[in-house]
N, C-alpha and C positions, 0 to 999 in steps of 0.2 A: 492397396496400401492404407493402413490406418492413419488417421490424423492424430498427431501428438505435437507437443511443444516442449522446449527445454524448461520453460518457466511455468510455475503453478498459477492458478487463479488468484491465490493470495498475493503473489508477486505482481500479477497484472493489476490488481486492485491498488496495491501500494504505489505502483508506478503512475496510475491514473491520478491518485491523490497528490503525488509528488509534483505532477505537471500542473495541477489545479487544486490547491488546498480547500477551495470552496465548492468543489464539484458535487453535484447531486447524485444520489444513489441510482437514479434512473439513467443518468449519463454513464456512470461507471458500468452498470449492467449492459448497456448497449455497446460500449467500447470493448468490454471483455467477452461479451457473448454469453452472458448468464442471466438468470432472472434477477429482478430487483430484490427479491427475498434472499437469494444466495449472496448478492452483494452486501446486503444488510448483515447477514451472518458472518461474512468474511471481515467486514469492518469491525464488528463486535469482537471477533477473535483477535484482530490486530490491536484493538484498544485494550482488551483483557490481557494480552501478552506484553503490553507496555510499548509497542512499536508505534502506536498512534495515540495522540491526545486530542480528544474532541472538545471543542469549545463552542458553546451556543452563541451565535451572533444574530440577534433578531430571531427569525423563524428558521434560520439555516445553521448548519454546522460548518465550522472551519477546523481543519485538521492540521496537526503539527506532527511531523515524523521525528522519531528519536533515532537518528542514524548511527549512533554508537553502540547499539545493542547487537549481540551476536546472532548469527543464523541459529535456527532451532535444532537442526539435524546434527547428530554427532560428527558426521563426515566433514561438515563445514563450520562447526561451532567455534573454531579457532579464529574466525574472521567476523568482522562486523558487516552490517548491511550497507554501510556508507559507500564502498566501492561499486556495489551493484547499482545503487541510486545514481551515483555520479556517472556511471557508464550509460544508463538508459534515460535518466531524468536529472540533469545537473541540479545540484542544490544551490540556493542563493549563497552569496559570498559570506554571509554571517554564519553559515554552517548548520542552520536549523531548517 
């Protein structure tokens, strides 16, 4: 049987960041099971797509997720990513 999951690495990275907005790329890579370089590319994709906002805090990044953006694929583009985040990584009460 081949190994596969229902969620993509982009989703896994987003969920890691939702759980810890100051997480390091090395930790993301370890948790997701990808290289640090792949984690960096995925974070860049999420920032470019507007799903993440990266803010420099000292020498580290702090990320903020934009939960009201829609999924990118046409099949689920009618819905925002908020329910996914709430299901797997509950957002703070202020909604950000």
